[in-house]
C-alpha positions as CSV (number, residue, x, y, z in Angstrom):
1,M,-9.6,-14.2,1.5
2,P,-12.3,-12.9,3.7
3,S,-15.2,-11.1,2.1
4,E,-14.0,-7.5,1.7
5,V,-15.9,-4.8,3.6
6,P,-17.0,-2.2,1.0
7,M,-15.2,1.1,1.3
8,S,-17.4,3.9,2.6
9,V,-15.1,6.7,1.4
10,S,-13.8,7.1,-2.1
11,Q,-10.2,7.2,-3.2
12,Q,-10.7,10.9,-4.0
13,Q,-12.0,11.7,-0.5
14,M,-9.0,9.8,1.0
15,Q,-6.6,11.7,-1.2
16,E,-8.1,15.1,-0.3
17,A,-7.9,14.1,3.4
18,H,-4.2,13.2,2.9
19,I,-4.8,9.7,4.2
20,P,-1.5,7.7,3.7
21,L,-1.6,4.7,1.5
22,H,-1.0,2.2,4.3
23,A,-4.1,3.5,6.1
24,R,-6.5,3.3,3.3
25,D,-8.5,0.3,4.5
26,S,-12.0,-0.4,5.7
27,C,-11.5,2.0,8.7
28,A,-10.4,5.0,6.6
29,H,-13.9,6.5,7.1
30,L,-13.0,6.8,10.8
31,L,-9.5,8.1,10.2
32,I,-10.7,11.2,8.3
33,P,-12.7,12.7,11.2
34,L,-10.0,11.6,13.7
35,N,-7.3,13.5,11.8
36,E,-9.5,16.5,11.5
37,C,-10.1,16.4,15.3
38,R,-6.4,16.0,15.9
39,R,-5.6,19.1,13.8
40,E,-8.2,21.2,15.5
41,G,-7.0,20.1,18.9
42,M,-3.3,20.6,18.0
43,F,-2.6,16.9,18.5
44,L,-3.1,17.1,22.2
45,P,-3.2,13.4,23.5
46,W,-6.3,14.0,25.6
47,K,-8.3,15.4,22.7
48,C,-10.3,13.2,20.3
49,E,-10.3,10.2,22.7
50,H,-13.7,8.9,21.4
51,E,-12.7,9.2,17.8
52,R,-9.4,7.4,18.5
53,H,-11.0,4.7,20.4
54,V,-13.5,4.0,17.6
55,Y,-10.8,3.9,15.0
56,I,-8.5,1.6,17.0
57,K,-11.5,-0.7,17.7
58,C,-12.2,-0.8,13.9
59,Q,-8.6,-1.7,13.2
60,Y,-8.7,-4.4,15.8
61,E,-11.8,-5.9,14.4
62,E,-10.2,-5.9,10.9
63,Y,-7.2,-7.7,12.4
64,K,-9.3,-10.3,14.0
65,T,-11.1,-11.0,10.6
66,R,-7.7,-11.3,8.9
67,V,-6.4,-13.8,11.6
68,A,-9.6,-15.8,11.3
69,A,-9.3,-16.0,7.6
70,M,-5.7,-17.1,7.7
71,T,-6.4,-19.7,10.4
72,K,-9.2,-21.1,8.2
73,L,-6.9,-21.1,5.1
74,K,-4.1,-23.0,7.1
75,E,-6.6,-25.6,8.3
76,E,-7.8,-26.1,4.8
77,Q,-4.2,-26.6,3.6
78,L,-3.6,-29.1,6.4
79,L,-6.7,-31.1,5.5
80,Q,-5.6,-31.3,1.8
81,S,-2.1,-32.6,2.5
């Protein structure tokens, strides 16, 4: 497994912000202000563009890290067999 990124928000903060379990990852610290902005802007799609972009970029970087770790794991397994 890749080295885990330390959580910058606590479980309590995520619970208070009503972050769903599937979204409680290393990008949750960006989801909290995004959801607050969405609620303030009545979920209008052109509001909170910057916050959404930063959150999606974080999700993509996390995805690339997982893919790289899985690729490395598969290569190691091929070398062992």
